[in-house]
Backbone as a printed PyTorch tensor [residue, N CA C, xyz], in Angstrom:
tensor([[[147.0160,  90.8110,  84.5300],
         [145.9120,  90.1230,  85.4010],
         [144.8130,  89.6160,  84.6460]],

        [[144.8040,  90.5910,  83.4510],
         [143.7490,  90.4720,  82.5360],
         [143.9500,  89.1430,  81.6030]],

        [[145.0300,  88.9590,  81.1140],
         [145.6630,  87.6320,  80.5360],
         [145.2220,  86.5130,  81.4980]],

        [[145.5400,  86.6150,  82.6630],
         [145.2230,  85.3830,  83.5670],
         [143.9180,  85.1050,  83.6050]],

        [[142.7920,  86.1810,  84.0380],
         [141.5890,  85.6310,  83.7180],
         [141.1310,  85.1950,  82.5600]],

        [[141.4630,  85.5780,  81.4120],
         [141.3800,  85.1250,  79.9070],
         [141.6170,  83.7400,  79.9190]],

        [[142.7620,  83.4430,  80.0750],
         [143.1680,  82.2290,  80.2360],
         [142.3950,  81.0600,  81.1780]],

        [[142.2340,  81.3340,  82.3550],
         [141.4860,  80.6820,  83.4170],
         [140.0310,  80.4020,  82.6050]],

        [[139.6110,  81.6850,  81.9260],
         [137.9530,  81.2210,  81.3720],
         [138.3760,  80.4280,  80.3080]],

        [[139.3490,  80.4220,  79.2440],
         [139.2930,  79.4860,  78.1710],
         [139.8220,  78.3450,  78.6740]],

        [[140.4290,  78.1440,  79.4720],
         [140.7700,  76.8150,  80.2420],
         [139.6010,  76.1520,  80.9140]],

        [[138.6950,  77.1520,  81.5620],
         [137.7210,  76.3660,  81.9130],
         [136.7250,  75.9900,  81.0840]],

        [[136.5130,  76.5040,  79.8390],
         [135.6480,  76.3390,  78.8390],
         [136.0990,  75.0050,  78.2170]],

        [[137.3650,  74.9580,  78.0130],
         [137.9900,  73.7080,  77.3970],
         [137.8570,  72.6770,  77.9730]],

        [[137.9520,  72.8360,  79.3760],
         [137.9710,  71.7650,  80.0240],
         [136.5960,  71.3010,  80.6170]],

        [[135.5580,  72.2240,  80.2380],
         [134.2070,  71.8500,  80.8120],
         [134.0970,  71.8170,  82.0880]],

        [[134.9040,  72.9000,  83.0740],
         [134.8640,  72.6030,  84.4260],
         [134.5430,  74.1850,  85.1360]],

        [[133.6760,  74.7810,  84.1260],
         [133.1640,  75.8630,  84.7090],
         [132.0940,  75.8940,  85.7010]],

        [[132.5680,  76.9830,  86.7440],
         [131.4120,  76.8100,  87.7410],
         [130.6710,  77.8650,  87.5340]],

        [[129.3930,  78.1150,  88.2160],
         [128.4480,  79.1000,  88.0530],
         [129.0980,  80.2030,  88.7890]],

        [[128.9240,  81.6120,  88.5880],
         [129.4510,  82.4650,  89.3290],
         [128.5690,  82.6100,  90.5860]],

        [[129.7510,  83.2110,  91.5720],
         [129.1580,  83.0430,  92.9310],
         [127.7530,  83.7310,  92.9590]],

        [[126.7650,  83.3300,  94.2490],
         [125.4660,  83.7320,  94.0890],
         [125.8050,  85.3300,  94.5560]],

        [[124.7170,  86.1340,  94.1800],
         [124.6630,  87.5100,  94.6010],
         [124.3700,  87.6240,  96.1660]],

        [[125.3110,  88.5860,  96.7790],
         [125.0300,  88.9640,  98.2290],
         [123.6810,  88.8960,  98.6030]],

        [[123.2730,  88.5990,  99.9300],
         [121.9880,  88.7950, 100.1200],
         [121.4070,  90.2350, 100.1020]],

        [[120.0880,  90.4300,  99.5210],
         [119.7760,  91.5500,  99.8460],
         [119.5270,  92.1650, 101.3450]],

        [[119.2850,  93.2400, 102.0820],
         [118.8430,  93.6570, 102.7760],
         [117.1530,  93.6710, 102.8840]],

        [[116.6420,  93.5660, 103.8790],
         [115.2440,  93.3940, 103.5310],
         [114.1380,  94.3950, 103.1420]],

        [[114.7690,  95.8450, 103.7390],
         [114.1750,  97.0730, 103.0710],
         [114.2440,  97.1350, 101.5810]],

        [[115.6750,  96.8870, 101.1310],
         [115.8190,  96.9990,  99.5490],
         [115.2900,  95.9750,  98.7810]],

        [[114.8330,  94.5970,  99.6210],
         [113.9890,  93.4240,  98.8390],
         [112.4660,  93.9460,  98.6460]],

        [[112.0320,  94.3960,  99.8310],
         [110.7410,  94.9790,  99.9900],
         [110.4440,  95.8310,  98.6320]],

        [[111.3030,  97.0750,  98.7010],
         [111.3550,  98.2180,  97.9330],
         [111.0940,  97.3590,  96.4310]],

        [[112.1770,  96.8920,  96.0200],
         [112.3450,  96.4010,  94.7560],
         [111.2780,  95.4300,  94.3510]],

        [[110.7860,  94.8240,  95.0110],
         [110.0560,  93.5300,  94.9750],
         [108.4610,  94.3320,  94.8140]],

        [[108.2070,  95.4190,  95.7560],
         [106.8310,  96.1180,  95.5330],
         [106.6530,  96.5020,  94.1140]],

        [[107.7870,  97.3120,  93.5910],
         [108.1890,  97.7660,  92.5080],
         [107.5980,  96.9240,  91.2110]],

        [[108.1490,  95.6390,  91.5620],
         [108.2150,  94.8320,  90.6060],
         [107.1010,  94.1600,  90.1330]],

        [[106.4030,  93.9550,  91.5140],
         [104.9630,  93.6130,  91.1780],
         [104.1330,  94.6030,  90.6740]],

        [[104.0010,  95.9610,  91.0700],
         [103.2750,  96.7080,  90.3730],
         [103.1910,  97.1010,  89.2370]],

        [[104.3180,  97.0650,  88.6630],
         [104.6640,  97.0040,  87.4270],
         [104.5850,  95.9280,  86.5460]],

        [[104.2610,  94.9360,  87.0190],
         [104.0640,  93.4540,  86.2600],
         [102.6450,  93.9390,  85.7180]],

        [[102.7310,  93.0740,  84.2460],
         [101.4640,  93.0420,  83.7250],
         [100.4140,  92.7650,  84.3590]],

        [[ 98.9030,  93.0370,  83.9240],
         [ 97.8100,  92.3800,  84.8430],
         [ 97.8330,  90.5300,  84.4240]],

        [[ 97.4320,  90.1240,  85.3910],
         [ 97.2420,  88.5270,  85.0930],
         [ 98.7230,  87.9140,  85.6450]],

        [[ 99.7600,  88.8730,  85.8250],
         [101.1100,  88.4420,  86.2100],
         [101.6860,  88.9630,  87.7140]],

        [[100.8390,  89.7140,  88.0170],
         [100.9160,  90.3700,  89.5200],
         [101.2580,  89.0450,  90.3910]],

        [[100.3400,  88.2630,  90.6480],
         [100.3410,  87.6400,  91.7580],
         [101.3270,  86.1620,  91.6760]],

        [[101.8780,  86.0920,  90.7420],
         [102.9010,  85.2900,  89.9450],
         [104.3620,  85.9880,  90.7220]],

        [[104.2920,  87.2640,  90.3120],
         [105.5460,  87.7970,  90.5920],
         [105.7180,  88.0980,  91.8410]],

        [[104.4270,  88.3960,  92.7680],
         [104.5640,  88.7090,  94.2230],
         [104.8830,  87.1950,  94.7670]],

        [[104.3210,  85.9130,  94.4660],
         [105.0110,  84.7430,  94.9310],
         [106.5840,  84.5830,  94.6480]],

        [[106.9810,  85.1690,  93.6380],
         [108.3710,  85.0920,  93.1690],
         [109.1700,  86.0000,  94.0100]],

        [[108.7380,  86.8450,  94.5080],
         [109.1810,  88.1730,  95.1290],
         [109.5650,  87.2860,  96.5170]],

        [[108.3560,  86.9290,  97.1730],
         [108.3890,  86.3490,  98.3150],
         [109.2040,  85.1610,  98.5760]],

        [[109.0970,  84.5610,  97.2920],
         [110.1990,  83.1350,  97.5570],
         [111.7550,  83.9010,  97.3350]],

        [[112.0300,  84.6350,  97.0200],
         [113.5170,  85.2150,  97.0200],
         [113.6610,  86.4390,  98.2040]],

        [[112.9790,  86.2500,  99.1670],
         [112.9190,  87.4200, 100.3220],
         [114.3550,  87.3990, 100.8000]],

        [[114.6070,  88.2730, 101.6480],
         [115.8420,  88.3890, 102.5730],
         [115.6730,  87.4390, 103.5090]],

        [[116.8050,  87.0350, 104.1270],
         [117.0520,  85.8950, 104.9470],
         [116.0730,  85.9910, 106.2690]],

        [[116.1400,  87.2430, 106.6540],
         [115.1070,  87.3370, 107.4990],
         [113.7030,  86.9370, 108.0000]],

        [[112.9810,  86.9610, 106.3670],
         [111.7270,  86.0630, 106.4980],
         [111.8340,  84.8810, 106.7080]],

        [[111.1280,  84.1670, 107.4940],
         [111.2930,  82.6630, 107.8840],
         [111.3720,  81.7350, 106.6840]],

        [[112.1260,  81.0020, 106.6040],
         [112.2980,  79.9700, 105.3660],
         [111.1270,  79.2320, 104.7160]],

        [[110.3080,  78.9430, 105.8520],
         [108.8350,  78.1960, 105.5200],
         [108.1340,  79.0420, 104.6370]],

        [[107.8960,  80.5680, 104.6780],
         [107.3410,  81.5520, 103.9530],
         [108.2340,  81.5840, 102.4410]],

        [[109.1650,  81.4810, 102.6390],
         [110.0900,  81.9260, 101.3970],
         [109.8270,  80.3820, 100.4120]],

        [[110.2170,  79.5360, 101.2590],
         [109.6440,  78.0900, 100.5970],
         [108.5280,  78.0200, 100.2490]],

        [[107.6940,  78.4710, 100.8020],
         [106.1110,  78.3370, 100.4440],
         [105.7220,  79.0450,  99.4680]],

        [[106.0870,  80.2470,  99.4330],
         [105.9050,  80.8500,  97.9920],
         [106.6700,  80.0600,  96.7270]],

        [[108.0890,  80.0210,  97.1960],
         [108.5350,  79.0110,  95.6440],
         [107.7880,  77.8390,  95.1830]],

        [[107.3820,  77.2450,  96.3180],
         [106.6790,  75.8320,  96.0450],
         [105.4860,  76.3550,  95.2210]],

        [[104.6940,  76.9080,  96.1180],
         [103.3390,  77.3710,  95.5340],
         [103.2490,  78.2590,  93.8970]],

        [[104.2720,  78.7640,  93.8480],
         [104.5280,  79.1800,  92.4260],
         [104.6450,  78.4920,  91.1140]],

        [[105.0450,  77.1210,  91.5490],
         [105.5620,  76.1320,  90.8970],
         [103.7430,  75.2620,  89.8920]],

        [[102.8630,  75.6260,  91.2180],
         [101.6280,  74.9900,  90.6440],
         [100.8340,  75.5210,  89.9620]],

        [[100.1990,  74.6720,  88.8520],
         [ 99.3760,  75.2400,  87.8940],
         [ 98.1660,  75.5770,  88.4420]],

        [[ 97.5330,  74.1180,  89.2730],
         [ 96.1930,  74.1010,  89.6650],
         [ 95.9710,  75.1820,  90.9620]],

        [[ 94.7960,  75.5680,  91.0150],
         [ 94.5870,  76.7300,  91.9330],
         [ 94.3260,  75.9650,  93.4250]],

        [[ 93.8290,  74.9000,  93.3060],
         [ 93.5790,  74.2920,  94.5260],
         [ 94.9950,  73.8830,  95.1180]],

        [[ 95.7290,  73.2390,  94.4270],
         [ 97.2720,  72.5450,  94.6950],
         [ 97.9090,  74.0170,  95.5190]],

        [[ 98.1560,  74.8340,  94.8360],
         [ 98.6530,  76.2420,  95.2410],
         [ 97.9630,  76.7120,  96.6100]],

        [[ 96.9120,  76.6240,  96.6620],
         [ 96.1870,  77.1290,  97.7830],
         [ 96.5770,  76.2820,  99.0720]],

        [[ 96.1670,  74.9210,  98.6110],
         [ 96.7080,  74.2550,  99.6260],
         [ 98.0960,  74.2360, 100.2960]],

        [[ 99.3360,  74.5790,  99.3370],
         [100.3230,  74.7430,  99.8340],
         [100.6180,  76.0530, 100.6220]],

        [[ 99.7580,  76.8880, 100.2680],
         [ 99.9520,  78.2870, 101.1850],
         [ 99.2470,  77.9690, 102.5240]],

        [[ 98.3290,  77.2400, 102.4800],
         [ 97.6730,  76.8680, 103.8340],
         [ 98.3290,  76.2440, 104.7030]],

        [[ 99.0530,  75.4880, 104.1650],
         [ 99.7660,  74.3750, 104.9290],
         [100.8720,  75.2640, 105.5320]],

        [[101.4910,  76.4270, 105.1530],
         [102.4220,  77.0390, 105.5210],
         [102.2090,  77.9920, 106.5670]],

        [[100.9140,  78.5880, 105.8250],
         [100.3180,  79.4390, 107.1530],
         [ 99.7300,  78.8160, 108.5640]],

        [[ 99.1060,  77.3760, 108.3700],
         [ 98.7620,  76.7160, 109.5970],
         [ 99.9580,  76.5070, 110.5100]],

        [[101.1070,  76.4650, 110.0130],
         [102.4140,  76.3230, 111.3750],
         [102.7810,  77.5630, 111.5500]],

        [[102.2350,  78.9220, 111.4950],
         [102.5150,  80.2100, 111.7950],
         [101.1380,  80.7410, 112.9480]],

        [[100.1020,  80.5090, 112.1290],
         [ 98.7020,  80.9730, 112.6690],
         [ 97.6930,  80.3650, 113.3310]],

        [[ 96.9940,  81.1930, 114.0620],
         [ 95.9470,  80.1990, 114.6440],
         [ 94.9390,  79.3570, 114.2050]],

        [[ 94.1120,  78.1380, 114.4650],
         [ 93.1290,  77.6240, 113.6040],
         [ 92.0500,  78.7530, 113.2520]],

        [[ 91.9630,  79.5770, 113.9440],
         [ 91.0020,  80.8410, 113.7360],
         [ 91.1990,  81.5100, 112.1630]],

        [[ 92.8580,  81.5160, 112.0490],
         [ 92.9960,  81.8720, 110.6630],
         [ 93.2060,  81.3520, 109.5360]],

        [[ 92.7330,  80.0170, 109.5650],
         [ 93.1110,  79.0070, 108.3950],
         [ 91.5710,  78.8540, 107.8540]],

        [[ 91.4220,  78.8360, 106.4390],
         [ 90.3350,  78.8570, 105.9370],
         [ 89.4560,  77.3380, 105.7170]],

        [[ 88.7320,  77.0250, 105.6490],
         [ 88.2620,  75.6000, 105.5290],
         [ 88.4430,  75.3340, 104.1460]],

        [[ 88.4730,  76.0640, 103.2940],
         [ 88.8890,  75.5510, 102.0230],
         [ 90.1090,  76.7010, 101.3000]],

        [[ 90.9080,  76.0310, 100.6370],
         [ 91.9360,  76.8970, 100.0180],
         [ 91.1030,  78.4180,  99.0390]],

        [[ 89.9530,  77.4580,  98.4160],
         [ 89.3080,  78.7960,  97.6110],
         [ 88.1970,  79.2500,  98.1420]],

        [[ 87.9320,  79.0820,  99.2130],
         [ 86.8780,  79.8170, 100.0840],
         [ 87.1140,  81.5230, 100.1550]],

        [[ 86.2780,  82.4190,  99.9830],
         [ 86.5360,  83.7690, 100.0280],
         [ 87.4460,  84.0210, 101.3870]],

        [[ 88.0070,  85.3300, 101.2110],
         [ 89.1450,  85.7830, 102.4800],
         [ 88.0300,  86.3140, 103.1490]],

        [[ 86.9110,  87.0190, 102.8250],
         [ 85.7540,  87.3860, 103.8880],
         [ 85.3390,  86.5010, 104.8230]],

        [[ 85.6440,  85.1130, 104.6360],
         [ 85.0780,  83.9680, 105.5020],
         [ 86.0720,  84.0840, 106.7310]],

        [[ 87.2750,  84.3390, 106.9000],
         [ 87.9350,  84.5210, 107.7120],
         [ 88.7520,  85.8140, 108.5090]],

        [[ 88.2780,  86.8760, 107.4040],
         [ 88.9660,  88.2500, 108.0270],
         [ 88.4170,  88.5410, 108.9420]],

        [[ 87.0640,  88.5100, 109.4230],
         [ 86.4910,  89.0130, 110.5150],
         [ 87.0670,  88.3030, 111.7270]],

        [[ 87.6340,  87.2550, 111.8930],
         [ 87.9850,  86.2430, 112.9050],
         [ 89.3030,  86.2160, 112.7000]],

        [[ 90.0170,  86.6200, 111.8090],
         [ 91.4900,  86.9610, 111.7250],
         [ 91.8360,  88.0080, 111.2490]],

        [[ 91.8060,  89.4320, 111.8860],
         [ 91.9350,  90.8000, 110.9810],
         [ 93.7970,  90.7560, 111.0540]],

        [[ 93.9870,  91.3790, 109.8720],
         [ 95.2580,  91.9140, 109.4630],
         [ 95.6730,  92.8750, 110.5510]],

        [[ 96.9530,  92.6460, 111.2030],
         [ 97.6090,  93.2530, 112.0780],
         [ 98.8790,  93.9640, 111.6830]],

        [[ 99.0260,  95.3050, 111.3580],
         [ 98.1940,  96.0370, 111.4810],
         [ 97.1700,  96.1540, 109.6870]],

        [[ 95.9620,  96.8890, 109.9100],
         [ 95.2480,  96.9140, 109.0810],
         [ 95.8520,  97.6530, 107.5280]],

        [[ 95.8760,  96.8730, 106.6690],
         [ 96.5950,  97.3790, 105.2230],
         [ 95.9070,  98.3480, 104.4430]],

        [[ 94.4710,  98.2950, 104.7650],
         [ 93.2580,  99.1090, 104.1140],
         [ 93.2550,  98.3410, 102.8120]],

        [[ 92.9890,  96.9290, 103.0440],
         [ 92.3010,  96.4910, 101.9310],
         [ 90.8330,  96.2400, 102.1710]],

        [[ 90.2790,  96.9350, 100.7770],
         [ 88.8610,  97.1790, 100.8450],
         [ 88.2140,  95.8580, 100.6820]],

        [[ 86.7850,  96.0590, 101.2840],
         [ 85.7760,  94.8460, 101.0430],
         [ 85.6480,  94.2410,  99.8350]],

        [[ 85.6990,  94.7390,  98.5320],
         [ 85.9800,  94.2560,  97.3090],
         [ 87.0210,  93.4530,  96.7960]],

        [[ 88.3090,  93.9390,  97.4020],
         [ 89.5620,  93.2190,  97.3930],
         [ 89.3310,  91.8690,  97.8400]],

        [[ 88.8920,  91.8650,  99.1770],
         [ 88.8110,  90.4840, 100.4550],
         [ 87.7430,  90.0360,  99.5850]],

        [[ 86.7350,  90.2200,  99.3270],
         [ 85.7680,  89.3810,  98.3590],
         [ 86.4440,  88.8230,  96.8990]],

        [[ 87.2910,  89.1580,  96.5250],
         [ 87.8470,  88.7480,  95.4670],
         [ 89.3210,  88.0380,  95.9250]],

        [[ 89.6280,  87.9190,  96.9870],
         [ 90.7090,  87.0830,  97.3450],
         [ 90.3800,  85.9060,  97.9730]],

        [[ 91.1190,  84.8720,  97.6370],
         [ 90.8030,  83.4410,  98.4810],
         [ 91.3070,  83.3260,  99.6110]],

        [[ 90.6140,  82.4750, 100.4500],
         [ 91.2470,  82.1260, 101.7270],
         [ 92.5480,  81.8860, 102.2410]],

        [[ 93.1020,  81.0460, 100.9190],
         [ 94.5270,  80.6360, 101.1370],
         [ 95.5950,  81.9990, 101.0590]],

        [[ 95.1100,  82.8810, 100.1280],
         [ 96.0300,  83.9560,  99.7030],
         [ 95.6770,  84.9680, 101.1410]],

        [[ 94.4560,  84.6910, 101.6730],
         [ 94.5240,  85.6380, 103.2080],
         [ 95.5660,  85.0040, 103.7870]],

        [[ 95.3230,  84.1700, 104.1850],
         [ 95.9490,  83.3890, 105.5340],
         [ 97.3130,  83.4140, 105.2560]],

        [[ 97.7040,  83.4980, 103.9110],
         [ 99.3770,  83.4310, 103.8320],
         [ 99.7140,  84.7870, 103.7500]],

        [[ 98.8450,  85.7260, 103.5010],
         [ 99.1380,  87.4490, 103.7740],
         [ 99.3060,  87.5290, 105.1280]],

        [[ 98.2640,  86.8920, 106.2670],
         [ 98.5290,  86.9920, 107.3610],
         [ 99.6960,  86.4030, 108.1300]],

        [[100.2550,  85.5110, 107.4000],
         [101.6470,  84.6960, 108.1660],
         [102.4060,  85.5410, 107.7780]],

        [[102.7370,  85.9980, 106.2850],
         [103.9210,  87.0400, 105.8510],
         [103.7140,  88.1440, 107.0750]],

        [[102.5220,  88.8930, 107.4820],
         [102.7200,  89.7770, 108.2480],
         [103.2100,  89.3650, 109.7940]],

        [[102.7180,  88.2600, 110.0270],
         [103.2650,  87.7250, 111.3270],
         [105.1460,  87.3780, 111.5330]],

        [[105.2490,  86.7820, 110.1590],
         [106.6180,  86.5980, 109.9960],
         [107.7420,  87.8810, 109.9810]],

        [[107.1410,  88.6060, 109.3220],
         [107.8390,  90.0490, 109.2400],
         [107.9170,  90.7610, 110.6110]],

        [[106.9600,  90.5630, 111.1660],
         [106.8110,  91.4140, 112.6950],
         [107.8600,  90.4030, 113.7160]],

        [[107.7480,  89.3650, 113.7000],
         [108.3720,  88.2500, 114.7670],
         [109.8070,  88.6140, 114.2480]],

        [[110.2870,  88.6720, 112.9500],
         [111.4950,  88.8010, 112.4180],
         [112.1980,  90.4470, 112.8170]],

        [[111.1790,  91.2310, 113.2110],
         [111.3850,  92.3970, 113.5270],
         [111.6240,  93.4600, 112.2130]],

        [[111.4400,  92.6370, 111.4020],
         [111.5920,  93.7000, 109.8160],
         [110.2850,  94.3640, 109.2430]],

        [[109.3290,  94.5950, 110.0060],
         [108.1050,  95.0320, 109.3760],
         [108.6130,  96.7140, 109.5390]],

        [[108.1230,  97.3980, 108.3920],
         [108.5580,  98.5980, 108.0380],
         [107.3140,  99.1070, 106.8150]],

        [[107.2370, 100.6570, 106.6850],
         [106.7810, 100.8620, 105.7920],
         [106.9790, 100.0510, 104.4580]],

        [[108.2580,  99.6190, 103.8540],
         [108.3780,  99.2340, 102.9230],
         [108.0050,  97.7600, 102.7070]],

        [[108.1740,  97.3270, 103.9380],
         [107.1810,  95.8790, 103.7820],
         [105.9030,  95.5980, 103.7950]],

        [[105.4670,  96.8620, 104.3890],
         [103.7630,  97.0850, 104.3410],
         [103.3260,  97.1380, 102.8430]],

        [[103.8040,  97.8540, 102.2340],
         [103.8090,  98.1330, 100.8100],
         [103.9830,  96.6250, 100.0500]],

        [[104.8880,  96.1460, 100.5100],
         [105.0590,  94.7250,  99.6890],
         [103.8350,  94.1520, 100.1490]],

        [[103.3480,  93.7990, 101.3310],
         [102.1090,  92.8550, 101.7850],
         [100.8360,  93.6720, 101.2110]],

        [[100.6550,  94.9170, 100.8040],
         [ 99.5800,  95.5250,  99.9890],
         [ 99.6360,  94.9780,  98.7430]],

        [[100.6000,  94.8830,  98.2690],
         [100.9490,  94.7780,  96.7810],
         [100.3470,  93.2030,  96.4270]],

        [[101.1310,  92.5130,  97.5100],
         [100.3690,  90.9920,  97.1710],
         [ 99.0020,  90.9060,  97.3880]],

        [[ 98.4710,  91.5050,  98.4130],
         [ 96.9540,  91.4660,  98.6620],
         [ 96.2020,  91.8470,  97.4960]],

        [[ 96.5490,  92.8480,  96.9180],
         [ 95.8620,  93.4930,  95.7280],
         [ 96.2270,  92.5880,  94.4320]],

        [[ 97.1810,  92.0890,  94.2880],
         [ 97.4600,  91.1190,  93.1260],
         [ 96.7700,  89.9690,  93.1970]],

        [[ 96.8440,  89.3040,  94.8430],
         [ 95.7890,  88.0260,  94.9900],
         [ 94.2780,  88.5670,  94.7500]],

        [[ 93.8080,  89.5390,  94.7590],
         [ 92.5840,  90.3380,  94.4520],
         [ 92.3520,  90.2610,  93.3790]],

        [[ 93.1890,  90.7590,  92.6350],
         [ 92.9430,  91.1170,  90.9460],
         [ 93.3920,  89.9520,  90.2870]],

        [[ 94.5940,  89.3570,  90.0030],
         [ 94.5930,  88.2560,  89.4140],
         [ 95.3160,  86.7880,  90.0200]],

        [[ 95.0470,  86.8070,  91.3910],
         [ 95.4720,  85.8750,  91.9710],
         [ 94.2630,  84.4340,  91.6280]],

        [[ 93.7710,  83.6480,  92.3210],
         [ 93.2380,  82.5690,  91.9220],
         [ 92.1940,  82.1000,  92.9980]],

        [[ 91.1970,  83.2420,  92.7950],
         [ 90.2130,  83.4300,  93.6050],
         [ 89.0530,  82.4210,  93.0860]],

        [[ 87.8130,  81.9280,  93.7590],
         [ 87.2460,  81.0660,  93.2930],
         [ 86.2600,  81.6090,  92.1420]],

        [[ 86.1230,  82.4750,  91.8180],
         [ 85.7950,  82.9840,  90.4470],
         [ 86.3230,  83.3410,  89.4490]],

        [[ 87.9590,  83.1350,  89.5890],
         [ 88.5170,  83.4720,  88.5110],
         [ 88.7190,  82.0550,  87.7300]],

        [[ 89.1150,  82.3890,  86.4760],
         [ 89.3060,  81.3560,  85.5680],
         [ 90.6810,  80.6530,  85.8420]],

        [[ 90.7690,  79.4270,  85.4530],
         [ 92.0950,  78.6620,  85.7440],
         [ 93.3990,  79.3080,  85.1010]],

        [[ 94.4850,  79.3350,  85.9180],
         [ 95.5990,  79.9350,  85.7380],
         [ 96.3520,  79.0900,  84.4980]],

        [[ 97.1380,  79.9880,  83.7530],
         [ 97.7230,  79.1610,  82.6550],
         [ 98.8840,  78.1760,  83.1120]],

        [[ 99.1260,  77.6110,  82.2360],
         [100.3930,  76.5930,  82.5590],
         [101.4650,  77.6080,  82.1890]],

        [[102.7810,  77.2080,  83.1340],
         [103.9470,  77.6670,  82.8860],
         [104.9500,  77.0820,  81.9810]]])
């Protein structure tokens, strides 16, 4: 059997007909949320928000595709405005108008009062002040998506809090410096 595998591998390489290995099986949502939270929390300062968007983009299949795709698309943007506009576009499809900021870079405090997190995550006033409106709206859309998919749990709540704190700490708030190019 081993010789057959070796022959197939060598033939594959020689003929240039190799195919990518099969994709990993999808993660269950609890495992995804737990692993993602750890990855976000252990990322160096300045990289947590990017890691959070990456994790959401690679979420379990129960999370709505619009949220996963929006996170993947936003992560590829360098401009804070473009990234925020993408996140708002996704949130607009899932949330009432009262939850959508006037501008992607407006402070989250502008909409937090009229569109509270349900349930509250314990994000303090300083973190809300440092977070932009687009990240807050996307956070609220994530809450709704997880709840609607019936996968809201302590593990997913920890992920949401990690996203919120990363957005406040090194996201793209109106007062932060422009992000570096990837």
